[in-house]
GUKOLDREN-800556 format. One record per residue (C-alpha): residue number from 0; x, y negated, z. Coordinates in nm, 3 decimals. Example, Ala and Ser with C-alpha at 12.3 -4.5 7.8 and 13.67 -1.06 7.14 Angstrom:
<marfi 0; <1.230; 0.450; 0.780>>
<marfi 1; <1.367; 0.106; 0.714>>
// end
This chain:
<marfi 0; <-4.346; -2.378; -6.584>>
<marfi 1; <-4.193; -2.075; -6.415>>
<marfi 2; <-4.397; -1.771; -6.331>>
<marfi 3; <-4.425; -1.682; -5.965>>
<marfi 4; <-4.262; -1.361; -5.855>>
<marfi 5; <-4.529; -1.124; -5.729>>
<marfi 6; <-4.462; -0.797; -5.555>>
<marfi 7; <-4.697; -0.512; -5.637>>
<marfi 8; <-4.847; -0.362; -5.320>>
<marfi 9; <-4.689; -0.014; -5.299>>
<marfi 10; <-4.514; 0.240; -5.515>>
<marfi 11; <-4.830; 0.452; -5.516>>
<marfi 12; <-5.045; 0.165; -5.642>>
<marfi 13; <-4.856; 0.128; -5.970>>
<marfi 14; <-4.968; -0.185; -6.149>>
<marfi 15; <-4.750; -0.368; -6.396>>
<marfi 16; <-4.722; -0.743; -6.388>>
<marfi 17; <-4.917; -0.789; -6.715>>
<marfi 18; <-5.194; -0.567; -6.575>>
<marfi 19; <-5.197; -0.778; -6.259>>
<marfi 20; <-5.232; -1.103; -6.454>>
<marfi 21; <-5.503; -0.950; -6.677>>
<marfi 22; <-5.696; -0.836; -6.369>>
<marfi 23; <-5.677; -1.184; -6.215>>
<marfi 24; <-5.793; -1.348; -6.539>>
<marfi 25; <-6.084; -1.107; -6.572>>
<marfi 26; <-6.256; -1.185; -6.246>>
<marfi 27; <-6.015; -1.210; -5.962>>
<marfi 28; <-5.865; -0.953; -5.738>>
<marfi 29; <-6.033; -0.618; -5.720>>
<marfi 30; <-5.948; -0.298; -5.541>>
<marfi 31; <-5.718; -0.070; -5.733>>
<marfi 32; <-5.901; 0.257; -5.784>>
<marfi 33; <-5.752; 0.601; -5.838>>
<marfi 34; <-5.889; 0.888; -6.041>>
<marfi 35; <-5.957; 1.225; -5.889>>
<marfi 36; <-5.659; 1.372; -6.077>>
<marfi 37; <-5.420; 1.107; -5.943>>
<marfi 38; <-5.538; 1.161; -5.585>>
<marfi 39; <-5.508; 1.539; -5.619>>
<marfi 40; <-5.149; 1.501; -5.741>>
<marfi 41; <-5.074; 1.273; -5.446>>
<marfi 42; <-5.209; 1.531; -5.197>>
<marfi 43; <-5.047; 1.825; -5.376>>
<marfi 44; <-5.367; 2.020; -5.441>>
<marfi 45; <-5.547; 2.116; -5.764>>
<marfi 46; <-5.804; 1.860; -5.870>>
<marfi 47; <-6.081; 2.124; -5.864>>
<marfi 48; <-6.007; 2.186; -5.494>>
<marfi 49; <-6.025; 1.817; -5.411>>
<marfi 50; <-6.341; 1.780; -5.619>>
<marfi 51; <-6.507; 2.069; -5.431>>
<marfi 52; <-6.410; 1.929; -5.090>>
<marfi 53; <-6.539; 1.582; -5.181>>
<marfi 54; <-6.869; 1.735; -5.294>>
<marfi 55; <-6.921; 1.965; -4.994>>
<marfi 56; <-6.775; 1.794; -4.688>>
<marfi 57; <-6.986; 1.561; -4.480>>
<marfi 58; <-6.849; 1.210; -4.454>>
<marfi 59; <-6.651; 1.240; -4.777>>
<marfi 60; <-6.609; 0.911; -4.963>>
<marfi 61; <-6.830; 0.853; -5.264>>
<marfi 62; <-6.683; 0.744; -5.599>>
<marfi 63; <-6.672; 0.369; -5.656>>
<marfi 64; <-6.706; 0.403; -6.032>>
<marfi 65; <-6.819; 0.691; -6.253>>
<marfi 66; <-6.840; 0.726; -6.628>>
<marfi 67; <-6.926; 0.999; -6.869>>
<marfi 68; <-7.187; 1.264; -6.873>>
<marfi 69; <-7.215; 1.453; -6.543>>
<marfi 70; <-6.969; 1.209; -6.385>>
<marfi 71; <-6.666; 1.356; -6.561>>
<marfi 72; <-6.452; 1.051; -6.485>>
<marfi 73; <-6.469; 0.925; -6.129>>
<marfi 74; <-6.258; 0.668; -5.949>>
<marfi 75; <-6.223; 0.636; -5.574>>
<marfi 76; <-6.087; 0.381; -5.330>>
<marfi 77; <-5.750; 0.541; -5.245>>
<marfi 78; <-5.743; 0.406; -4.889>>
<marfi 79; <-6.080; 0.563; -4.806>>
<marfi 80; <-5.982; 0.897; -4.957>>
<marfi 81; <-5.643; 0.899; -4.782>>
<marfi 82; <-5.808; 0.830; -4.445>>
<marfi 83; <-6.069; 1.102; -4.505>>
<marfi 84; <-5.803; 1.350; -4.620>>
<marfi 85; <-5.586; 1.283; -4.314>>
<marfi 86; <-5.884; 1.332; -4.079>>
<marfi 87; <-5.989; 1.649; -4.260>>
<marfi 88; <-5.643; 1.807; -4.258>>
<marfi 89; <-5.600; 1.709; -3.892>>
<marfi 90; <-5.928; 1.889; -3.808>>
<marfi 91; <-5.816; 2.207; -3.983>>
<marfi 92; <-5.475; 2.213; -3.811>>
// end
């Protein structure tokens, strides 16, 4: 039996094929989440700046998943954060 060829969504959403198959086996398709650090690198700002803006701005997306004491590790839906970031930077321009 040959494995089907599956294209991973985008270059930003880096998921290897074994990770994809593991995710499907463990409960189906789920949204790929991004950490605060990964999103800050994508936007070209320090993660402390992005963290402060997410905490202070109205309408900022909330983390989908948090772990650790005082929410040290937080993961966000990248599409929500990208849309919010684009709207926020458009307002400031």
